C-alpha positions as a Markdown table, in Angstrom:
| # | Residue | x | y | z |
|---|---|---|---|---|
| 1 | Met | -0.1 | -0.1 | 0.0 |
| 2 | Ser | 1.3 | 3.4 | -0.9 |
| 3 | Ser | 0.1 | 4.9 | 2.6 |
| 4 | Gly | -1.7 | 4.0 | 5.6 |
| 5 | Leu | -4.8 | 6.1 | 4.7 |
| 6 | Gln | -5.4 | 3.8 | 1.7 |
| 7 | Ala | -5.4 | 0.7 | 3.8 |
| 8 | Gln | -7.5 | 2.2 | 6.3 |
| 9 | Arg | -10.1 | 3.3 | 3.5 |
| 10 | Thr | -10.0 | -0.4 | 2.0 |
| 11 | Glu | -10.5 | -1.7 | 5.5 |
| 12 | Leu | -13.6 | 0.5 | 6.1 |
| 13 | Ala | -15.0 | -0.2 | 2.7 |
| 14 | Trp | -14.8 | -4.0 | 3.6 |
| 15 | Leu | -16.6 | -3.2 | 7.0 |
| 16 | Arg | -19.2 | -1.1 | 5.0 |
| 17 | Thr | -19.9 | -3.9 | 2.6 |
| 18 | Thr | -20.4 | -6.5 | 5.4 |
| 19 | Leu | -22.8 | -4.3 | 7.2 |
| 20 | Ser | -25.0 | -3.6 | 4.2 |
| 21 | Cys | -24.9 | -7.3 | 3.4 |
| 22 | Trp | -26.1 | -8.0 | 6.8 |
| 23 | Ala | -28.9 | -5.3 | 6.5 |
| 24 | Val | -30.1 | -6.9 | 3.2 |
| 25 | Gly | -29.9 | -10.5 | 4.5 |
| 26 | Leu | -31.9 | -9.7 | 7.8 |
| 27 | Leu | -34.5 | -7.9 | 5.7 |
| 28 | Ala | -34.9 | -10.8 | 3.4 |
| 29 | Phe | -35.2 | -12.9 | 6.5 |
| 30 | Lys | -37.8 | -10.8 | 8.1 |
| 31 | Ile | -39.8 | -10.6 | 5.0 |
| 32 | Ala | -40.1 | -14.2 | 4.0 |
| 33 | Phe | -38.9 | -16.5 | 6.8 |
| 34 | Pro | -38.4 | -19.8 | 5.2 |
| 35 | Val | -36.9 | -18.5 | 1.9 |
| 36 | Gly | -35.2 | -15.8 | 3.7 |
| 37 | Ala | -33.1 | -18.0 | 5.9 |
| 38 | Ala | -31.2 | -19.1 | 2.8 |
| 39 | Ala | -30.3 | -15.3 | 2.4 |
| 40 | Leu | -28.4 | -15.4 | 5.7 |
| 41 | Leu | -25.7 | -17.6 | 4.1 |
| 42 | Gly | -24.6 | -14.5 | 2.1 |
| 43 | Pro | -23.8 | -12.4 | 5.0 |
| 44 | Val | -22.1 | -15.1 | 6.9 |
| 45 | Thr | -19.8 | -16.0 | 4.0 |
| 46 | Leu | -19.0 | -12.4 | 3.4 |
| 47 | Thr | -18.2 | -11.8 | 6.9 |
| 48 | Val | -15.7 | -14.5 | 6.9 |
| 49 | Val | -14.1 | -13.3 | 3.8 |
| 50 | Ala | -14.0 | -9.5 | 5.0 |
| 51 | Tyr | -12.6 | -10.6 | 8.3 |
| 52 | Arg | -9.7 | -12.2 | 6.6 |
| 53 | Arg | -9.1 | -9.4 | 4.2 |
| 54 | Arg | -9.1 | -6.7 | 6.9 |
| 55 | Arg | -6.8 | -8.7 | 9.1 |
| 56 | Leu | -4.3 | -9.1 | 6.1 |
| 57 | Leu | -4.6 | -5.5 | 5.4 |
| 58 | Arg | -2.7 | -4.8 | 8.6 |
| 59 | Thr | 0.5 | -6.2 | 7.3 |
| 60 | Glu | 3.0 | -4.2 | 5.3 |
| 61 | Ala | 2.1 | -5.6 | 1.9 |
| 62 | Pro | -1.1 | -7.5 | 1.9 |
| 63 | Pro | -1.4 | -10.3 | -0.8 |
| 64 | Pro | -4.0 | -10.0 | -3.4 |
| 65 | Met | -7.3 | -11.6 | -3.0 |
| 66 | Ser | -7.1 | -15.3 | -3.4 |
| 67 | Arg | -9.5 | -17.0 | -6.1 |
| 68 | Val | -11.4 | -18.7 | -3.4 |
| 69 | Gln | -12.3 | -15.6 | -1.6 |
| 70 | Gly | -13.3 | -13.9 | -4.8 |
| 71 | Val | -15.5 | -16.6 | -5.7 |
| 72 | Leu | -17.1 | -16.7 | -2.2 |
| 73 | Ala | -17.6 | -12.9 | -2.3 |
| 74 | Val | -19.4 | -13.0 | -5.8 |
| 75 | Gly | -21.4 | -16.2 | -4.7 |
| 76 | Thr | -22.7 | -14.1 | -1.7 |
| 77 | Cys | -23.8 | -11.5 | -4.1 |
| 78 | Leu | -25.7 | -14.0 | -6.2 |
| 79 | Val | -27.3 | -15.7 | -3.2 |
| 80 | Ile | -28.8 | -12.4 | -2.0 |
| 81 | Ala | -29.9 | -11.6 | -5.6 |
| 82 | Ile | -31.6 | -14.8 | -6.0 |
| 83 | Ala | -33.2 | -14.6 | -2.7 |
| 84 | Gly | -34.4 | -11.0 | -3.6 |
| 85 | Ala | -35.9 | -12.4 | -6.9 |
| 86 | Val | -37.7 | -15.2 | -5.2 |
| 87 | Leu | -39.3 | -12.8 | -2.7 |
| 88 | Leu | -40.6 | -10.7 | -5.5 |
């Protein structure tokens, strides 16, 4: 990272993404209980990925995101989108 502020902004972006994903997942859970329960898998997965990324950002030169973490993050978005489409 070129500066400490860039790492801090990236860490806050991961935190913001996690919190917004939880908000959407909990709303889906509240609106449609049986189907909405599947939507909670997304925020749980994204929380794990974001925690690992935020922890790695505290090092001098964090490694790039692994393929598994990228697939999990994209899969999370797809689960939330599919659950939203089913609720409509």
